[in-house]
C-alpha positions, 0 to 999 in steps of 0.5 A: 052347944052341949051334945048329949049322946046315948047308945041303946043295946050296945056300948059306943066306942070313944071314936064314934062319940067324938064323931057324933059330937064333932058333926052335930056341933058343926050345926051351930054355924047354921043357927046361933040359938041352938040350946042343946042336942041329944043323939040316940044311937040304937041297934035293932036286933033284926036280920036287916042290914040297915039295923042302926037307928040314929036319932038326933034332936035339936032344941032351939027356942020354941021348937024341937027338930027331930031327925031319925034315920035307919042305916047300915052304919052310925056314921052314915046315919049321922051324916044324913041327919046332920045334912037334913038338920042343916036345911031345917035350921036354915029354914027356921032361921029364915022364918024367924028373920021374916017374922021380925021384918014384917 
């Protein structure tokens, strides 16, 4: 699976990009037909502590799964997004399986 990363309003370091790719690539265990993934890392210029926006978009045939999280760190945002996407991918695969059976 290809993972595209884009950072907005800052330059992401190599370690963060590798972390993102590793975590998002692990989602391929939960759905075998993932086309690609796009990850957007944004920093909001606000006084809030939770000013890091992590957006992950997974493309599977016939559907897009999008998760957006505002957190203190990008690592936390990626972890939360990946957990949520795991559930969505499992549900999507179950629906696919159910439609094939009936």
